[in-house]
All heavy atoms as TSV, in Angstrom:
chain	resi	resn	atom	element	x	y	z
A	1	MET	N	N	110.206	122.417	160.505
A	1	MET	CA	C	109.754	122.427	159.129
A	1	MET	C	C	110.251	121.175	158.426
A	1	MET	O	O	111.399	120.792	158.546
A	1	MET	CB	C	110.292	123.640	158.402
A	1	MET	CG	C	109.725	124.957	158.892
A	1	MET	SD	S	110.249	126.322	157.864
A	1	MET	CE	C	109.167	126.088	156.487
A	2	SER	N	N	109.387	120.564	157.697
A	2	SER	CA	C	109.796	119.402	156.910
A	2	SER	C	C	109.864	119.804	155.446
A	2	SER	O	O	109.027	120.550	154.940
A	2	SER	CB	C	108.815	118.253	157.105
A	2	SER	OG	O	107.564	118.613	156.580
A	3	HIS	N	N	110.878	119.308	154.784
A	3	HIS	CA	C	111.070	119.625	153.369
A	3	HIS	C	C	110.697	118.405	152.546
A	3	HIS	O	O	111.224	117.321	152.748
A	3	HIS	CB	C	112.527	120.015	153.119
A	3	HIS	CG	C	112.817	120.266	151.674
A	3	HIS	ND1	N	112.326	121.367	151.022
A	3	HIS	CD2	C	113.523	119.568	150.768
A	3	HIS	CE1	C	112.734	121.323	149.765
A	3	HIS	NE2	N	113.461	120.239	149.603
A	4	VAL	N	N	109.781	118.606	151.601
A	4	VAL	CA	C	109.374	117.520	150.717
A	4	VAL	C	C	110.035	117.741	149.365
A	4	VAL	O	O	109.968	118.835	148.807
A	4	VAL	CB	C	107.837	117.499	150.564
A	4	VAL	CG1	C	107.414	116.404	149.616
A	4	VAL	CG2	C	107.176	117.337	151.916
A	5	ASN	N	N	110.668	116.718	148.837
A	5	ASN	CA	C	111.327	116.801	147.544
A	5	ASN	C	C	110.258	116.858	146.453
A	5	ASN	O	O	109.444	115.956	146.328
A	5	ASN	CB	C	112.223	115.586	147.353
A	5	ASN	CG	C	113.062	115.704	146.087
A	5	ASN	OD1	O	112.958	116.672	145.343
A	5	ASN	ND2	N	113.892	114.701	145.853
A	6	PRO	N	N	110.246	117.934	145.616
A	6	PRO	CA	C	109.230	118.032	144.581
A	6	PRO	C	C	109.471	117.110	143.389
A	6	PRO	O	O	108.571	116.893	142.587
A	6	PRO	CB	C	109.312	119.495	144.148
A	6	PRO	CG	C	110.709	119.883	144.429
A	6	PRO	CD	C	111.104	119.112	145.660
A	7	ASP	N	N	110.679	116.582	143.264
A	7	ASP	CA	C	110.965	115.682	142.152
A	7	ASP	C	C	110.326	114.321	142.406
A	7	ASP	O	O	110.420	113.770	143.496
A	7	ASP	CB	C	112.470	115.508	141.973
A	7	ASP	CG	C	113.153	116.795	141.545
A	7	ASP	OD1	O	112.480	117.616	140.894
A	7	ASP	OD2	O	114.338	116.966	141.870
A	8	PRO	N	N	109.678	113.751	141.391
A	8	PRO	CA	C	109.076	112.432	141.590
A	8	PRO	C	C	110.145	111.338	141.668
A	8	PRO	O	O	111.240	111.480	141.132
A	8	PRO	CB	C	108.204	112.251	140.350
A	8	PRO	CG	C	108.842	113.108	139.318
A	8	PRO	CD	C	109.448	114.263	140.055
A	9	GLU	N	N	109.817	110.288	142.345
A	9	GLU	CA	C	110.740	109.155	142.408
A	9	GLU	C	C	110.634	108.385	141.093
A	9	GLU	O	O	109.544	108.029	140.661
A	9	GLU	CB	C	110.369	108.245	143.576
A	9	GLU	CG	C	110.523	108.920	144.919
A	9	GLU	CD	C	110.079	108.019	146.051
A	9	GLU	OE1	O	109.915	106.808	145.840
A	9	GLU	OE2	O	109.883	108.548	147.147
A	10	PRO	N	N	111.765	108.112	140.420
A	10	PRO	CA	C	111.712	107.430	139.129
A	10	PRO	C	C	111.055	106.048	139.202
A	10	PRO	O	O	110.421	105.616	138.249
A	10	PRO	CB	C	113.179	107.311	138.719
A	10	PRO	CG	C	113.904	108.313	139.533
A	10	PRO	CD	C	113.115	108.495	140.783
A	11	GLU	N	N	111.183	105.376	140.334
A	11	GLU	CA	C	110.602	104.037	140.444
A	11	GLU	C	C	109.070	104.096	140.476
A	11	GLU	O	O	108.394	103.161	140.091
A	11	GLU	CB	C	111.090	103.334	141.716
A	11	GLU	CG	C	112.599	103.136	141.787
A	11	GLU	CD	C	113.311	104.363	142.329
A	11	GLU	OE1	O	112.731	105.115	143.120
A	11	GLU	OE2	O	114.467	104.561	141.931
A	12	ARG	N	N	108.517	105.214	140.935
A	12	ARG	CA	C	107.068	105.307	141.092
A	12	ARG	C	C	106.408	106.169	140.022
A	12	ARG	O	O	105.211	106.338	140.012
A	12	ARG	CB	C	106.759	105.879	142.471
A	12	ARG	CG	C	107.239	104.945	143.577
A	12	ARG	CD	C	107.059	105.523	144.934
A	12	ARG	NE	N	105.660	105.904	145.166
A	12	ARG	CZ	C	105.244	106.586	146.214
A	12	ARG	NH1	N	106.116	106.973	147.113
A	12	ARG	NH2	N	103.995	106.890	146.377
A	13	SER	N	N	107.190	106.756	139.112
A	13	SER	CA	C	106.630	107.604	138.061
A	13	SER	C	C	106.185	106.751	136.888
A	13	SER	O	O	106.893	105.841	136.452
A	13	SER	CB	C	107.666	108.612	137.577
A	13	SER	OG	O	108.020	109.465	138.638
A	14	THR	N	N	105.016	107.059	136.357
A	14	THR	CA	C	104.519	106.296	135.212
A	14	THR	C	C	105.089	106.870	133.934
A	14	THR	O	O	105.381	108.058	133.832
A	14	THR	CB	C	102.984	106.366	135.149
A	14	THR	OG1	O	102.620	107.739	135.023
A	14	THR	CG2	C	102.361	105.773	136.370
A	15	GLY	N	N	105.224	106.038	132.917
A	15	GLY	CA	C	105.637	106.470	131.601
A	15	GLY	C	C	107.122	106.673	131.415
A	15	GLY	O	O	107.534	107.134	130.371
A	16	LEU	N	N	107.948	106.355	132.407
A	16	LEU	CA	C	109.379	106.523	132.248
A	16	LEU	C	C	110.011	105.228	131.767
A	16	LEU	O	O	109.642	104.145	132.187
A	16	LEU	CB	C	110.030	106.943	133.569
A	16	LEU	CG	C	109.696	108.344	134.077
A	16	LEU	CD1	C	110.396	108.586	135.406
A	16	LEU	CD2	C	110.097	109.392	133.078
A	17	GLU	N	N	110.964	105.389	130.873
A	17	GLU	CA	C	111.721	104.228	130.411
A	17	GLU	C	C	112.851	103.975	131.396
A	17	GLU	O	O	113.133	104.808	132.260
A	17	GLU	CB	C	112.259	104.510	129.008
A	17	GLU	CG	C	111.144	104.576	127.973
A	17	GLU	CD	C	111.668	104.827	126.573
A	17	GLU	OE1	O	112.812	105.279	126.428
A	17	GLU	OE2	O	110.906	104.573	125.633
A	18	PRO	N	N	113.525	102.818	131.306
A	18	PRO	CA	C	114.571	102.490	132.283
A	18	PRO	C	C	115.662	103.553	132.419
A	18	PRO	O	O	116.185	103.783	133.493
A	18	PRO	CB	C	115.150	101.180	131.756
A	18	PRO	CG	C	114.048	100.573	130.969
A	18	PRO	CD	C	113.270	101.708	130.397
A	19	GLY	N	N	116.019	104.261	131.368
A	19	GLY	CA	C	117.057	105.285	131.451
A	19	GLY	C	C	116.556	106.597	132.026
A	19	GLY	O	O	117.320	107.515	132.238
A	20	GLY	N	N	115.270	106.710	132.261
A	20	GLY	CA	C	114.708	107.931	132.801
A	20	GLY	C	C	114.081	108.828	131.751
A	20	GLY	O	O	113.513	109.858	132.072
A	21	SER	N	N	114.180	108.437	130.472
A	21	SER	CA	C	113.588	109.277	129.431
A	21	SER	C	C	112.108	108.939	129.269
A	21	SER	O	O	111.619	107.927	129.756
A	21	SER	CB	C	114.321	109.075	128.107
A	21	SER	OG	O	114.180	107.730	127.691
A	22	VAL	N	N	111.412	109.797	128.589
A	22	VAL	CA	C	109.982	109.625	128.380
A	22	VAL	C	C	109.764	109.188	126.942
A	22	VAL	O	O	110.276	109.807	126.015
A	22	VAL	CB	C	109.233	110.950	128.655
A	22	VAL	CG1	C	107.752	110.792	128.428
A	22	VAL	CG2	C	109.506	111.425	130.061
A	23	PRO	N	N	109.007	108.114	126.714
A	23	PRO	CA	C	108.771	107.671	125.346
A	23	PRO	C	C	107.881	108.656	124.590
A	23	PRO	O	O	107.125	109.407	125.201
A	23	PRO	CB	C	108.069	106.324	125.528
A	23	PRO	CG	C	107.473	106.368	126.875
A	23	PRO	CD	C	108.358	107.250	127.690
A	24	PRO	N	N	107.964	108.661	123.252
A	24	PRO	CA	C	107.121	109.563	122.470
A	24	PRO	C	C	105.642	109.290	122.732
A	24	PRO	O	O	105.208	108.153	122.875
A	24	PRO	CB	C	107.479	109.240	121.021
A	24	PRO	CG	C	108.797	108.573	121.089
A	24	PRO	CD	C	108.866	107.881	122.413
A	25	GLY	N	N	104.869	110.324	122.800
A	25	GLY	CA	C	103.443	110.182	123.042
A	25	GLY	C	C	103.078	110.230	124.511
A	25	GLY	O	O	101.911	110.326	124.854
A	26	GLU	N	N	104.036	110.149	125.409
A	26	GLU	CA	C	103.763	110.164	126.846
A	26	GLU	C	C	103.761	111.568	127.413
A	26	GLU	O	O	103.170	111.804	128.438
A	26	GLU	CB	C	104.828	109.369	127.605
A	26	GLU	CG	C	104.584	107.904	127.771
A	26	GLU	CD	C	103.269	107.538	128.453
A	26	GLU	OE1	O	102.934	108.092	129.512
A	26	GLU	OE2	O	102.583	106.691	127.919
A	27	THR	N	N	104.468	112.481	126.763
A	27	THR	CA	C	104.552	113.822	127.321
A	27	THR	C	C	103.244	114.568	127.086
A	27	THR	O	O	102.639	114.445	126.033
A	27	THR	CB	C	105.704	114.617	126.690
A	27	THR	OG1	O	105.533	114.630	125.279
A	27	THR	CG2	C	107.034	113.993	127.035
A	28	PRO	N	N	102.811	115.328	128.048
A	28	PRO	CA	C	101.576	116.086	127.855
A	28	PRO	C	C	101.803	117.250	126.896
A	28	PRO	O	O	102.939	117.679	126.700
A	28	PRO	CB	C	101.255	116.598	129.258
A	28	PRO	CG	C	102.561	116.631	129.950
A	28	PRO	CD	C	103.375	115.507	129.369
A	29	PRO	N	N	100.750	117.747	126.282
A	29	PRO	CA	C	100.932	118.897	125.395
A	29	PRO	C	C	101.365	120.130	126.188
A	29	PRO	O	O	101.147	120.207	127.394
A	29	PRO	CB	C	99.548	119.099	124.781
A	29	PRO	CG	C	98.607	118.441	125.729
A	29	PRO	CD	C	99.369	117.319	126.374
A	30	ALA	N	N	101.966	121.054	125.504
A	30	ALA	CA	C	102.434	122.268	126.170
A	30	ALA	C	C	101.253	123.073	126.689
A	30	ALA	O	O	100.159	123.019	126.144
A	30	ALA	CB	C	103.246	123.101	125.191
A	31	GLU	N	N	101.497	123.793	127.757
A	31	GLU	CA	C	100.438	124.614	128.324
A	31	GLU	C	C	100.155	125.802	127.413
A	31	GLU	O	O	101.046	126.333	126.787
A	31	GLU	CB	C	100.865	125.140	129.694
A	31	GLU	CG	C	101.009	124.067	130.730
A	31	GLU	CD	C	101.374	124.669	132.075
A	31	GLU	OE1	O	101.135	125.871	132.263
A	31	GLU	OE2	O	101.897	123.942	132.909
A	32	SER	N	N	98.924	126.195	127.372
A	32	SER	CA	C	98.597	127.385	126.605
A	32	SER	C	C	98.806	128.607	127.491
A	32	SER	O	O	98.662	128.549	128.700
A	32	SER	CB	C	97.155	127.334	126.126
A	32	SER	OG	O	96.275	127.314	127.233
A	33	SER	N	N	99.163	129.697	126.862
A	33	SER	CA	C	99.375	130.917	127.646
A	33	SER	C	C	98.062	131.677	127.758
A	33	SER	O	O	97.079	131.364	127.101
A	33	SER	CB	C	100.427	131.788	126.983
A	33	SER	OG	O	99.965	132.198	125.720
A	34	MET	N	N	98.082	132.670	128.605
A	34	MET	CA	C	96.887	133.488	128.803
A	34	MET	C	C	97.211	134.904	128.338
A	34	MET	O	O	97.540	135.768	129.148
A	34	MET	CB	C	96.477	133.464	130.267
A	34	MET	CG	C	96.093	132.084	130.751
A	34	MET	SD	S	95.805	131.997	132.521
A	34	MET	CE	C	94.624	133.266	132.799
A	35	PRO	N	N	97.157	135.183	127.028
A	35	PRO	CA	C	97.576	136.490	126.547
A	35	PRO	C	C	96.677	137.633	127.004
A	35	PRO	O	O	97.091	138.780	127.016
A	35	PRO	CB	C	97.535	136.342	125.033
A	35	PRO	CG	C	96.541	135.284	124.788
A	35	PRO	CD	C	96.665	134.337	125.961
A	36	GLU	N	N	95.453	137.351	127.364
A	36	GLU	CA	C	94.542	138.408	127.751
A	36	GLU	C	C	94.361	138.494	129.261
A	36	GLU	O	O	93.389	139.057	129.748
A	36	GLU	CB	C	93.202	138.191	127.067
A	36	GLU	CG	C	93.335	138.227	125.547
A	36	GLU	CD	C	92.077	137.797	124.839
A	36	GLU	OE1	O	91.062	137.535	125.503
A	36	GLU	OE2	O	92.114	137.717	123.617
A	37	ALA	N	N	95.316	137.950	130.006
A	37	ALA	CA	C	95.169	137.933	131.453
A	37	ALA	C	C	95.548	139.263	132.098
A	37	ALA	O	O	95.003	139.626	133.121
A	37	ALA	CB	C	96.028	136.821	132.055
A	38	GLY	N	N	96.460	139.990	131.489
A	38	GLY	CA	C	96.927	141.236	132.086
A	38	GLY	C	C	96.108	142.425	131.635
A	38	GLY	O	O	95.163	142.306	130.854
A	39	PRO	N	N	96.492	143.603	132.121
A	39	PRO	CA	C	95.761	144.805	131.714
A	39	PRO	C	C	96.051	145.152	130.257
A	39	PRO	O	O	97.124	144.864	129.733
A	39	PRO	CB	C	96.308	145.882	132.641
A	39	PRO	CG	C	97.651	145.394	133.026
A	39	PRO	CD	C	97.552	143.888	133.056
A	40	GLN	N	N	95.093	145.772	129.606
A	40	GLN	CA	C	95.261	146.152	128.217
A	40	GLN	C	C	96.174	147.365	128.133
A	40	GLN	O	O	95.950	148.372	128.804
A	40	GLN	CB	C	93.911	146.468	127.598
A	40	GLN	CG	C	94.007	146.814	126.142
A	40	GLN	CD	C	92.640	147.099	125.534
A	40	GLN	OE1	O	91.636	147.079	126.220
A	40	GLN	NE2	N	92.618	147.350	124.254
A	41	GLU	N	N	97.211	147.280	127.301
A	41	GLU	CA	C	98.145	148.390	127.142
A	41	GLU	C	C	97.699	149.244	125.970
A	41	GLU	O	O	97.705	148.811	124.830
A	41	GLU	CB	C	99.557	147.873	126.891
A	41	GLU	CG	C	100.196	147.282	128.111
A	41	GLU	CD	C	101.673	147.023	127.889
A	41	GLU	OE1	O	102.330	147.832	127.204
A	41	GLU	OE2	O	102.142	146.015	128.392
A	42	THR	N	N	97.315	150.463	126.263
A	42	THR	CA	C	96.916	151.379	125.201
A	42	THR	C	C	97.931	152.503	125.021
A	42	THR	O	O	97.913	153.188	124.015
A	42	THR	CB	C	95.549	152.012	125.527
A	42	THR	OG1	O	95.633	152.651	126.792
A	42	THR	CG2	C	94.468	150.955	125.566
A	43	HIS	N	N	98.835	152.692	125.983
A	43	HIS	CA	C	99.792	153.786	125.928
A	43	HIS	C	C	101.025	153.470	125.097
A	43	HIS	O	O	101.771	154.349	124.734
A	43	HIS	CB	C	100.221	154.187	127.335
A	43	HIS	CG	C	100.970	153.103	128.050
A	43	HIS	ND1	N	100.331	152.028	128.632
A	43	HIS	CD2	C	102.286	152.917	128.246
A	43	HIS	CE1	C	101.245	151.231	129.172
A	43	HIS	NE2	N	102.427	151.749	128.953
A	44	ASN	N	N	101.274	152.196	124.778
A	44	ASN	CA	C	102.488	151.816	124.072
A	44	ASN	C	C	102.182	150.774	122.994
A	44	ASN	O	O	102.632	149.645	123.076
A	44	ASN	CB	C	103.507	151.270	125.074
A	44	ASN	CG	C	104.875	151.117	124.454
A	44	ASN	OD1	O	105.144	151.680	123.408
A	44	ASN	ND2	N	105.741	150.353	125.092
A	45	PRO	N	N	101.440	151.160	121.968
A	45	PRO	CA	C	101.144	150.191	120.923
A	45	PRO	C	C	102.382	149.910	120.076
A	45	PRO	O	O	103.158	150.827	119.795
A	45	PRO	CB	C	100.055	150.856	120.096
A	45	PRO	CG	C	100.252	152.307	120.331
A	45	PRO	CD	C	100.806	152.444	121.715
A	46	PRO	N	N	102.613	148.675	119.655
A	46	PRO	CA	C	103.791	148.350	118.849
A	46	PRO	C	C	103.604	148.816	117.405
A	46	PRO	O	O	102.827	148.256	116.656
A	46	PRO	CB	C	103.887	146.830	118.932
A	46	PRO	CG	C	102.491	146.381	119.194
A	46	PRO	CD	C	101.849	147.478	119.984
A	47	LYS	N	N	104.322	149.846	117.025
A	47	LYS	CA	C	104.206	150.362	115.661
A	47	LYS	C	C	105.557	150.434	114.975
A	47	LYS	O	O	105.704	151.132	113.989
A	47	LYS	CB	C	103.567	151.754	115.683
A	47	LYS	CG	C	102.151	151.710	116.169
A	47	LYS	CD	C	101.417	152.939	115.775
A	47	LYS	CE	C	100.014	152.825	116.313
A	47	LYS	NZ	N	99.011	153.290	115.458
A	48	GLY	N	N	106.553	149.780	115.497
A	48	GLY	CA	C	107.865	149.784	114.868
A	48	GLY	C	C	108.707	150.962	115.328
A	48	GLY	O	O	108.451	151.587	116.345
A	49	TRP	N	N	109.732	151.268	114.554
A	49	TRP	CA	C	110.672	152.334	114.891
A	49	TRP	C	C	110.015	153.685	114.700
A	49	TRP	O	O	109.323	153.936	113.723
A	49	TRP	CB	C	111.899	152.252	113.993
A	49	TRP	CG	C	112.829	151.169	114.382
A	49	TRP	CD1	C	112.773	149.872	114.006
A	49	TRP	CD2	C	113.947	151.294	115.242
A	49	TRP	NE1	N	113.797	149.183	114.569
A	49	TRP	CE2	C	114.534	150.021	115.338
A	49	TRP	CE3	C	114.509	152.346	115.935
A	49	TRP	CZ2	C	115.657	149.786	116.091
A	49	TRP	CZ3	C	115.634	152.102	116.694
A	49	TRP	CH2	C	116.194	150.837	116.769
A	50	GLY	N	N	110.322	154.613	115.614
A	50	GLY	CA	C	109.892	155.992	115.468
A	50	GLY	C	C	110.802	156.701	114.481
A	50	GLY	O	O	111.943	156.289	114.248
A	51	LYS	N	N	110.330	157.780	113.910
A	51	LYS	CA	C	111.123	158.494	112.906
A	51	LYS	C	C	112.336	159.183	113.522
A	51	LYS	O	O	113.412	159.191	112.935
A	51	LYS	CB	C	110.246	159.508	112.185
A	51	LYS	CG	C	109.221	158.850	111.299
A	51	LYS	CD	C	108.395	159.881	110.568
A	51	LYS	CE	C	107.357	159.180	109.712
A	51	LYS	NZ	N	106.493	160.130	109.013
A	52	ALA	N	N	112.192	159.750	114.694
A	52	ALA	CA	C	113.307	160.474	115.314
A	52	ALA	C	C	114.461	159.538	115.702
A	52	ALA	O	O	115.617	159.818	115.349
A	52	ALA	CB	C	112.817	161.262	116.521
A	53	PRO	N	N	114.214	158.427	116.424
A	53	PRO	CA	C	115.345	157.549	116.755
A	53	PRO	C	C	116.014	156.955	115.516
A	53	PRO	O	O	117.241	156.832	115.469
A	53	PRO	CB	C	114.726	156.444	117.607
A	53	PRO	CG	C	113.464	157.007	118.116
A	53	PRO	CD	C	112.999	157.983	117.105
A	54	LEU	N	N	115.219	156.625	114.506
A	54	LEU	CA	C	115.790	156.065	113.283
A	54	LEU	C	C	116.657	157.098	112.570
A	54	LEU	O	O	117.740	156.778	112.079
A	54	LEU	CB	C	114.670	155.577	112.364
A	54	LEU	CG	C	115.093	154.812	111.123
A	54	LEU	CD1	C	115.892	153.572	111.520
A	54	LEU	CD2	C	113.885	154.416	110.308
A	55	THR	N	N	116.230	158.349	112.551
A	55	THR	CA	C	117.008	159.421	111.925
A	55	THR	C	C	118.318	159.644	112.670
A	55	THR	O	O	119.380	159.796	112.047
A	55	THR	CB	C	116.189	160.728	111.898
A	55	THR	OG1	O	114.955	160.475	111.208
A	55	THR	CG2	C	116.935	161.834	111.211
A	56	VAL	N	N	118.271	159.639	113.995
A	56	VAL	CA	C	119.490	159.832	114.790
A	56	VAL	C	C	120.478	158.696	114.539
A	56	VAL	O	O	121.680	158.928	114.352
A	56	VAL	CB	C	119.139	159.942	116.293
A	56	VAL	CG1	C	120.387	159.881	117.155
A	56	VAL	CG2	C	118.366	161.217	116.564
A	57	ILE	N	N	119.990	157.479	114.503
A	57	ILE	CA	C	120.873	156.325	114.262
A	57	ILE	C	C	121.500	156.415	112.874
A	57	ILE	O	O	122.699	156.168	112.700
A	57	ILE	CB	C	120.097	155.008	114.446
A	57	ILE	CG1	C	119.740	154.829	115.926
A	57	ILE	CG2	C	120.885	153.827	113.927
A	57	ILE	CD1	C	118.805	153.683	116.200
A	58	LEU	N	N	120.705	156.767	111.859
A	58	LEU	CA	C	121.243	156.873	110.500
A	58	LEU	C	C	122.268	158.000	110.384
A	58	LEU	O	O	123.306	157.834	109.729
A	58	LEU	CB	C	120.100	157.088	109.507
A	58	LEU	CG	C	119.216	155.865	109.242
A	58	LEU	CD1	C	118.046	156.241	108.356
A	58	LEU	CD2	C	120.029	154.751	108.627
A	59	VAL	N	N	122.005	159.145	111.012
A	59	VAL	CA	C	122.961	160.264	110.966
A	59	VAL	C	C	124.274	159.868	111.647
A	59	VAL	O	O	125.365	160.154	111.128
A	59	VAL	CB	C	122.341	161.527	111.610
A	59	VAL	CG1	C	123.394	162.584	111.869
A	59	VAL	CG2	C	121.228	162.066	110.733
A	60	LEU	N	N	124.186	159.197	112.790
A	60	LEU	CA	C	125.410	158.757	113.471
A	60	LEU	C	C	126.177	157.734	112.635
A	60	LEU	O	O	127.412	157.774	112.575
A	60	LEU	CB	C	125.075	158.182	114.841
A	60	LEU	CG	C	124.664	159.205	115.900
A	60	LEU	CD1	C	124.228	158.494	117.183
A	60	LEU	CD2	C	125.810	160.151	116.186
A	61	ALA	N	N	125.479	156.820	111.994
A	61	ALA	CA	C	126.142	155.812	111.163
A	61	ALA	C	C	126.843	156.467	109.974
A	61	ALA	O	O	127.974	156.108	109.624
A	61	ALA	CB	C	125.133	154.775	110.686
A	62	ILE	N	N	126.183	157.445	109.348
A	62	ILE	CA	C	126.802	158.147	108.221
A	62	ILE	C	C	128.002	158.955	108.689
A	62	ILE	O	O	129.037	159.009	108.008
A	62	ILE	CB	C	125.748	159.028	107.516
A	62	ILE	CG1	C	124.732	158.130	106.805
A	62	ILE	CG2	C	126.392	159.991	106.532
A	62	ILE	CD1	C	123.523	158.857	106.263
A	63	ALA	N	N	127.921	159.571	109.865
A	63	ALA	CA	C	129.044	160.346	110.395
A	63	ALA	C	C	130.250	159.455	110.682
A	63	ALA	O	O	131.394	159.813	110.372
A	63	ALA	CB	C	128.612	161.088	111.653
A	64	VAL	N	N	130.011	158.291	111.258
A	64	VAL	CA	C	131.115	157.360	111.545
A	64	VAL	C	C	131.724	156.864	110.242
A	64	VAL	O	O	132.950	156.772	110.104
A	64	VAL	CB	C	130.615	156.193	112.431
A	64	VAL	CG1	C	131.653	155.092	112.511
A	64	VAL	CG2	C	130.271	156.698	113.810
A	65	ALA	N	N	130.888	156.541	109.250
A	65	ALA	CA	C	131.407	156.087	107.954
A	65	ALA	C	C	132.224	157.190	107.287
A	65	ALA	O	O	133.283	156.927	106.696
A	65	ALA	CB	C	130.252	155.652	107.053
A	66	ALA	N	N	131.761	158.435	107.371
A	66	ALA	CA	C	132.500	159.553	106.787
A	66	ALA	C	C	133.838	159.758	107.500
A	66	ALA	O	O	134.855	160.063	106.858
A	66	ALA	CB	C	131.652	160.823	106.845
A	67	LEU	N	N	133.858	159.579	108.815
A	67	LEU	CA	C	135.098	159.707	109.573
A	67	LEU	C	C	136.115	158.655	109.121
A	67	LEU	O	O	137.283	158.970	108.878
A	67	LEU	CB	C	134.815	159.577	111.066
A	67	LEU	CG	C	136.035	159.574	111.982
A	67	LEU	CD1	C	136.683	160.954	111.991
A	67	LEU	CD2	C	135.652	159.147	113.366
A	68	PHE	N	N	135.663	157.397	109.002
A	68	PHE	CA	C	136.577	156.337	108.560
A	68	PHE	C	C	137.049	156.577	107.133
A	68	PHE	O	O	138.200	156.317	106.788
A	68	PHE	CB	C	135.921	154.958	108.675
A	68	PHE	CG	C	135.904	154.447	110.085
A	68	PHE	CD1	C	134.706	154.068	110.689
A	68	PHE	CD2	C	137.065	154.300	110.822
A	68	PHE	CE1	C	134.680	153.579	111.977
A	68	PHE	CE2	C	137.052	153.820	112.110
A	68	PHE	CZ	C	135.861	153.452	112.685
A	69	LEU	N	N	136.170	157.082	106.267
A	69	LEU	CA	C	136.558	157.376	104.896
A	69	LEU	C	C	137.597	158.499	104.860
A	69	LEU	O	O	138.582	158.422	104.125
A	69	LEU	CB	C	135.321	157.770	104.084
A	69	LEU	CG	C	135.562	158.074	102.602
A	69	LEU	CD1	C	136.067	156.843	101.891
A	69	LEU	CD2	C	134.280	158.566	101.957
A	70	ALA	N	N	137.402	159.524	105.689
A	70	ALA	CA	C	138.378	160.628	105.750
A	70	ALA	C	C	139.717	160.144	106.258
A	70	ALA	O	O	140.770	160.529	105.733
A	70	ALA	CB	C	137.827	161.739	106.640
A	71	ILE	N	N	139.718	159.283	107.260
A	71	ILE	CA	C	140.989	158.736	107.773
A	71	ILE	C	C	141.670	157.885	106.720
A	71	ILE	O	O	142.879	157.980	106.506
A	71	ILE	CB	C	140.735	157.923	109.076
A	71	ILE	CG1	C	140.295	158.858	110.198
A	71	ILE	CG2	C	141.971	157.143	109.476
A	71	ILE	CD1	C	139.853	158.145	111.454
A	72	ALA	N	N	140.910	157.086	106.011
A	72	ALA	CA	C	141.491	156.235	104.978
A	72	ALA	C	C	142.073	157.076	103.854
A	72	ALA	O	O	143.172	156.783	103.340
A	72	ALA	CB	C	140.432	155.276	104.432
A	73	LEU	N	N	141.353	158.123	103.435
A	73	LEU	CA	C	141.876	158.983	102.373
A	73	LEU	C	C	143.123	159.748	102.806
A	73	LEU	O	O	144.042	159.939	102.029
A	73	LEU	CB	C	140.800	159.969	101.922
A	73	LEU	CG	C	139.647	159.352	101.098
A	73	LEU	CD1	C	138.589	160.392	100.809
A	73	LEU	CD2	C	140.189	158.744	99.816
A	74	SER	N	N	143.170	160.160	104.080
A	74	SER	CA	C	144.357	160.877	104.559
A	74	SER	C	C	145.570	159.946	104.639
A	74	SER	O	O	146.702	160.396	104.473
A	74	SER	CB	C	144.082	161.519	105.913
A	74	SER	OG	O	143.946	160.529	106.907
A	75	LEU	N	N	145.360	158.673	104.888
A	75	LEU	CA	C	146.466	157.725	104.928
A	75	LEU	C	C	146.972	157.388	103.525
A	75	LEU	O	O	148.162	157.146	103.324
A	75	LEU	CB	C	146.053	156.447	105.661
A	75	LEU	CG	C	145.820	156.569	107.170
A	75	LEU	CD1	C	145.305	155.258	107.717
A	75	LEU	CD2	C	147.116	156.967	107.860
A	76	ILE	N	N	146.063	157.366	102.565
A	76	ILE	CA	C	146.444	157.027	101.198
A	76	ILE	C	C	147.172	158.205	100.537
A	76	ILE	O	O	148.167	158.032	99.849
A	76	ILE	CB	C	145.195	156.635	100.354
A	76	ILE	CG1	C	144.658	155.315	100.865
A	76	ILE	CG2	C	145.534	156.540	98.887
A	76	ILE	CD1	C	143.337	154.913	100.221
A	77	LEU	N	N	146.660	159.400	100.746
A	77	LEU	CA	C	147.234	160.589	100.081
A	77	LEU	C	C	148.317	161.169	100.895
A	77	LEU	O	O	149.092	161.314	101.470
A	77	LEU	CB	C	146.160	161.631	99.826
A	77	LEU	CG	C	145.007	161.159	98.956
A	77	LEU	CD1	C	143.956	162.245	98.875
A	77	LEU	CD2	C	145.508	160.819	97.558
């Protein structure tokens, strides 16, 4: 098996400056993506947070805050 180096040789590459950088205007534009290439997802539409997970997170946050408040009050009094 022969291995070919995929990197271009700097001496033979066009558009390179002596330090190896590319001058402005020489770089090609970015590739466009293909957003419609895959299958259409209908089972998981993006609609933001669900009500149940958001409620659970808020209840847990309030419980933790209440716990810290109770500990702080017990230390003060």
